[in-house]
C-alpha positions as CSV (number, residue, x, y, z in Angstrom):
1,M,-10.2,8.6,18.8
2,T,-7.4,11.1,18.0
3,T,-4.4,9.9,16.0
4,V,-1.2,11.9,15.6
5,L,0.9,11.3,12.4
6,T,4.2,12.7,11.4
7,A,4.9,13.7,7.8
8,E,8.1,11.8,6.6
9,T,8.7,14.1,3.7
10,G,7.4,17.5,2.5
11,G,5.3,18.5,-0.5
12,M,2.3,16.1,-0.1
13,R,-1.3,17.4,0.1
14,L,-2.9,16.9,3.5
15,D,-5.9,14.9,2.2
16,S,-3.6,12.6,0.2
17,F,-1.3,12.1,3.2
18,L,-4.2,11.1,5.4
19,A,-5.6,8.6,2.8
20,A,-2.1,7.1,2.4
21,S,-1.3,6.9,6.1
22,L,-4.6,5.6,7.4
23,P,-5.8,2.6,5.4
24,E,-9.3,2.9,6.9
25,L,-9.8,6.3,5.2
26,T,-10.5,7.0,1.5
27,R,-9.4,10.3,0.2
28,S,-12.9,11.6,0.1
29,A,-13.4,10.6,3.7
30,A,-10.2,12.4,4.7
31,Q,-11.4,15.5,2.9
32,R,-14.7,15.4,4.9
33,L,-12.7,15.2,8.2
34,I,-10.6,18.2,7.2
35,E,-13.6,20.2,6.1
36,T,-15.4,19.6,9.4
37,G,-12.4,20.6,11.5
38,Q,-11.4,17.1,12.6
39,V,-7.8,17.5,11.3
40,S,-5.1,19.9,12.4
41,V,-1.5,20.5,11.3
42,N,0.9,21.6,14.1
43,G,-2.2,22.5,16.1
44,K,-3.9,24.6,13.4
45,T,-6.8,23.8,11.1
46,V,-5.8,24.1,7.4
47,P,-7.5,23.4,4.0
48,K,-7.3,20.0,2.4
49,S,-4.9,21.3,-0.2
50,C,-2.4,22.3,2.4
51,K,1.1,21.0,1.4
52,L,2.9,19.4,4.3
53,S,6.4,20.0,5.4
54,E,8.8,17.4,6.7
55,N,8.1,16.5,10.4
56,D,4.7,18.3,10.4
57,A,2.5,16.8,13.2
58,V,-1.0,15.9,11.8
59,S,-3.7,15.3,14.3
60,V,-6.9,13.6,13.1
61,T,-10.0,12.7,15.1
62,L,-11.7,9.7,13.6
63,P,-15.5,9.4,13.7
64,E,-17.4,6.9,15.8
65,P,-17.8,3.6,13.9
66,E,-20.6,3.5,11.4
67,P,-23.2,0.7,11.3
68,V,-22.3,-2.0,8.8
69,D,-24.5,-1.9,5.6
70,A,-22.8,-4.5,3.5
71,V,-24.8,-7.7,3.2
72,P,-23.4,-11.0,4.6
73,Q,-22.9,-13.6,1.9
74,D,-22.0,-17.3,2.2
75,I,-18.7,-17.2,0.2
76,P,-16.1,-19.8,1.1
77,L,-13.0,-18.5,3.0
78,D,-9.6,-20.1,3.4
79,V,-9.0,-19.1,7.1
80,V,-5.4,-19.3,8.1
81,F,-5.8,-17.9,11.7
82,E,-8.7,-16.8,13.8
83,D,-9.5,-15.9,17.4
84,S,-11.8,-13.4,19.1
85,D,-9.8,-10.4,18.0
86,V,-8.4,-11.0,14.5
87,I,-9.0,-13.2,11.4
88,V,-6.4,-13.8,8.7
89,V,-7.6,-15.2,5.3
90,N,-5.8,-16.5,2.3
91,K,-7.6,-14.4,-0.4
92,P,-7.8,-15.9,-3.9
93,S,-6.9,-13.8,-6.9
94,G,-10.0,-12.1,-8.4
95,L,-11.8,-11.6,-5.1
96,V,-12.4,-7.9,-4.4
97,V,-11.7,-6.9,-0.8
98,H,-14.6,-4.5,-0.1
99,P,-17.8,-3.3,-1.9
100,A,-17.2,-0.4,-4.4
101,P,-18.8,0.9,-7.6
102,G,-19.0,-2.0,-10.0
103,H,-18.6,-4.5,-7.1
104,P,-21.6,-4.0,-4.8
105,D,-21.3,-7.5,-3.3
106,G,-19.5,-10.8,-3.7
107,T,-16.5,-9.3,-1.9
108,L,-14.2,-10.4,1.0
109,V,-16.2,-8.1,3.3
110,N,-19.4,-9.8,2.4
111,A,-17.8,-13.2,3.2
112,L,-16.3,-12.0,6.5
113,L,-19.7,-10.6,7.6
114,F,-21.3,-14.0,7.1
115,H,-18.4,-16.0,8.6
116,C,-17.9,-13.7,11.7
117,G,-21.6,-13.2,12.3
118,G,-21.3,-9.4,12.5
119,S,-18.3,-9.5,14.9
120,L,-16.1,-7.1,13.0
121,S,-14.6,-3.7,13.8
122,G,-16.6,-0.7,12.6
123,I,-13.7,1.7,12.2
124,G,-13.4,1.1,8.5
125,G,-16.9,2.3,7.9
126,A,-20.0,0.8,6.5
127,L,-18.3,-0.8,3.5
128,R,-14.9,-1.8,5.0
129,P,-15.8,-3.4,8.4
130,G,-12.7,-5.0,9.9
131,I,-10.4,-4.2,7.0
132,V,-7.0,-3.1,8.3
133,H,-5.1,-3.2,5.0
134,R,-5.9,-4.1,1.5
135,I,-4.5,-6.1,-1.3
136,D,-5.4,-5.7,-5.0
137,R,-8.3,-7.7,-6.5
138,D,-5.9,-9.7,-8.7
139,T,-3.3,-10.3,-6.0
140,S,-3.7,-13.4,-3.8
141,G,-2.6,-14.2,-0.3
142,L,-2.8,-13.2,3.3
143,I,-5.0,-10.3,4.5
144,I,-5.9,-9.5,8.1
145,A,-9.2,-8.2,9.5
146,A,-10.0,-7.0,13.0
147,K,-13.0,-8.2,14.9
148,N,-13.3,-5.3,17.3
149,D,-12.3,-1.6,17.4
150,T,-9.4,-2.0,19.9
151,A,-7.8,-4.7,17.7
152,H,-8.3,-2.5,14.6
153,Q,-6.6,0.5,16.3
154,V,-3.6,-1.6,17.5
155,L,-3.1,-3.2,14.1
156,A,-3.5,0.1,12.2
157,A,-0.8,1.6,14.4
158,Q,1.5,-1.4,13.5
159,L,0.8,-0.8,9.9
160,Q,1.7,2.9,10.3
161,D,5.0,2.2,12.0
162,H,5.8,-0.7,9.7
163,S,6.0,-3.3,12.4
164,L,3.2,-5.3,10.7
165,A,5.4,-7.2,8.2
166,R,4.2,-8.5,4.9
167,T,6.2,-10.8,2.5
168,Y,5.2,-11.5,-1.1
169,E,6.4,-13.8,-3.9
170,A,6.2,-12.8,-7.5
171,I,7.2,-13.9,-11.0
172,A,8.9,-10.9,-12.6
173,T,9.8,-10.5,-16.2
174,G,13.4,-10.6,-17.3
175,G,16.6,-11.6,-15.4
176,F,18.1,-9.9,-12.4
177,R,21.9,-9.4,-12.3
178,E,22.1,-9.4,-8.5
179,D,20.7,-12.0,-6.1
180,R,19.1,-9.4,-3.9
181,G,18.5,-5.6,-3.7
182,T,16.4,-2.7,-2.5
183,V,14.2,-0.3,-4.4
184,D,14.0,3.0,-2.5
185,A,11.9,5.3,-4.6
186,P,8.9,7.6,-3.7
187,I,5.4,6.7,-5.0
188,G,2.6,9.0,-5.8
189,R,-0.2,9.4,-8.3
190,C,0.8,9.1,-12.0
191,A,0.7,12.5,-13.6
192,S,-0.7,11.2,-16.9
193,D,-3.2,8.7,-15.4
194,R,-4.6,9.4,-12.0
195,K,-5.9,5.9,-11.6
196,K,-2.3,4.6,-11.6
197,M,0.6,5.1,-9.2
198,A,4.1,5.8,-10.2
199,V,7.6,6.6,-9.0
200,V,7.6,10.4,-8.7
201,Q,10.2,13.1,-8.0
202,R,7.9,15.4,-6.0
203,G,4.8,14.9,-3.9
204,G,5.1,11.2,-3.3
205,K,5.7,9.2,-0.2
206,R,8.8,7.3,0.6
207,A,8.5,3.6,-0.5
208,V,11.0,0.9,0.1
209,T,10.8,-2.7,-1.2
210,H,13.5,-5.3,-0.5
211,W,13.7,-8.2,-3.0
212,E,15.7,-11.4,-3.4
213,V,15.9,-14.0,-6.1
214,L,14.5,-17.5,-5.4
215,E,14.7,-19.1,-8.9
216,R,15.9,-18.0,-12.3
217,F,14.2,-19.0,-15.6
218,A,14.6,-18.1,-19.2
219,G,13.0,-14.6,-19.4
220,F,11.5,-14.7,-15.9
221,T,12.6,-14.6,-12.2
222,H,10.8,-16.0,-9.2
223,I,11.5,-13.4,-6.4
224,R,10.5,-12.7,-2.8
225,C,9.7,-9.1,-1.8
226,R,9.5,-7.7,1.7
227,L,7.7,-4.4,2.2
228,E,9.4,-1.8,4.5
229,T,6.6,0.6,3.7
230,G,3.1,-0.1,2.4
231,R,2.1,2.2,-0.5
232,T,-0.6,1.6,-3.0
233,H,0.6,-0.9,-5.7
234,Q,4.1,-0.6,-4.2
235,I,5.6,-3.9,-5.4
236,R,4.0,-3.6,-8.8
237,V,5.2,0.0,-9.3
238,H,8.7,-0.6,-8.0
239,L,9.3,-3.7,-10.1
240,A,8.0,-2.0,-13.2
241,H,10.3,1.0,-12.4
242,I,13.4,-1.1,-12.4
243,G,12.4,-2.8,-15.7
244,H,10.9,-6.1,-14.3
245,P,7.1,-5.8,-14.2
246,I,5.2,-8.7,-12.7
247,L,4.0,-11.3,-15.1
248,G,0.3,-10.8,-15.8
249,D,0.2,-7.2,-14.5
250,T,-1.7,-5.5,-17.4
251,V,-1.6,-2.1,-15.6
252,Y,2.2,-1.7,-15.1
253,G,3.5,-4.4,-17.5
254,A,2.3,-6.0,-20.8
255,K,-1.2,-5.0,-21.8
256,K,-2.2,-8.5,-22.7
257,P,-3.1,-11.0,-19.9
258,A,-0.6,-13.8,-19.4
259,P,-1.8,-17.2,-20.6
260,G,-3.2,-19.3,-17.7
261,L,-3.4,-16.3,-15.3
262,T,-6.5,-14.4,-14.1
263,G,-4.4,-11.7,-12.5
264,Q,-0.8,-10.7,-11.8
265,C,1.6,-13.3,-10.5
266,L,1.9,-11.8,-7.0
267,H,1.0,-13.6,-3.8
268,A,1.1,-12.3,-0.2
269,V,2.8,-15.4,1.3
270,G,3.8,-14.2,4.8
271,L,2.4,-12.0,7.5
272,R,3.9,-11.1,10.9
273,F,2.2,-8.9,13.6
274,V,2.0,-8.4,17.4
275,H,-1.3,-9.8,18.6
276,P,-3.4,-6.8,19.8
277,R,-4.5,-8.5,23.0
278,T,-1.8,-10.9,24.1
279,G,1.2,-8.9,22.8
280,E,2.7,-12.1,21.4
281,M,4.3,-12.3,17.9
282,V,2.1,-14.0,15.4
283,E,3.9,-15.2,12.2
284,L,1.8,-16.8,9.4
285,S,2.4,-18.2,5.9
286,C,0.3,-19.8,3.2
287,P,0.9,-21.8,0.1
288,L,1.1,-20.1,-3.3
289,D,-2.0,-19.6,-5.3
290,P,-2.7,-22.6,-7.5
291,E,-2.2,-20.6,-10.8
292,F,1.1,-19.4,-9.4
293,Q,2.2,-22.9,-8.6
294,I,1.2,-24.3,-12.0
295,L,3.1,-21.6,-13.8
296,L,6.2,-22.2,-11.7
297,E,6.1,-25.9,-12.6
298,K,5.8,-25.0,-16.3
299,L,8.8,-22.7,-16.0
300,R,10.8,-25.4,-14.2
301,R,10.0,-28.0,-16.9
302,A,10.9,-25.5,-19.6
């Protein structure tokens, strides 16, 4: 399968652009595709370090699906929607999405393999079968997986053109002057810590987060965020950038965990997509994570 992508801005490395644009690819996988001639820019093969210019056309030929190696495990799932093409799960905070160093099993992928009986898309590779997009381990809420390659390709295209809509709720630190607003600031790797993301002046990808206030408390604000783009750690980075890091986020906010929380107070509450087979709009929601709800009640009482 060949996919053609358009660079929205200039200055980003080719391998980084591919990894950011195609959620089924890691950066190392993108580099392998470039090195084996499966990627071209404006019709020409280029090295992985090539810096893209605005409106460059990037063609990438994805490999055939790999056999699934992750082990099915009987881990309970909160299934919000399921049919023969897709499954949407309300992921609890603390559950890792796919196997990785340090987390070889006990992940959402292991649970999906058991639940779906091996009926998952193979495009994501041996360790990410069916996974169309990811949410952080310590973020709870809705995540969608594809049960076949056709559904995966259609949903990945919706993710790329931003028509797959995701809504989050969070408890942010501090008070907001306005009732709603937008953060439009590019995100890239943090120069001082490559494991983190940051708002950057050069080399990042455009990132847009719309927010609105739901409730105000002393020192905290309950907000809803809608992603216009989907960059790594986008909401966490953007809220920290404007001085309102998410409660419990020990990477971009206070270094000490928040009492009563196992992760950051961020929940993927809503998901909207066009069904890959029927073409109908599917709109889903789920209740807040129990820890989130308990904390909200405490803030209300206070």
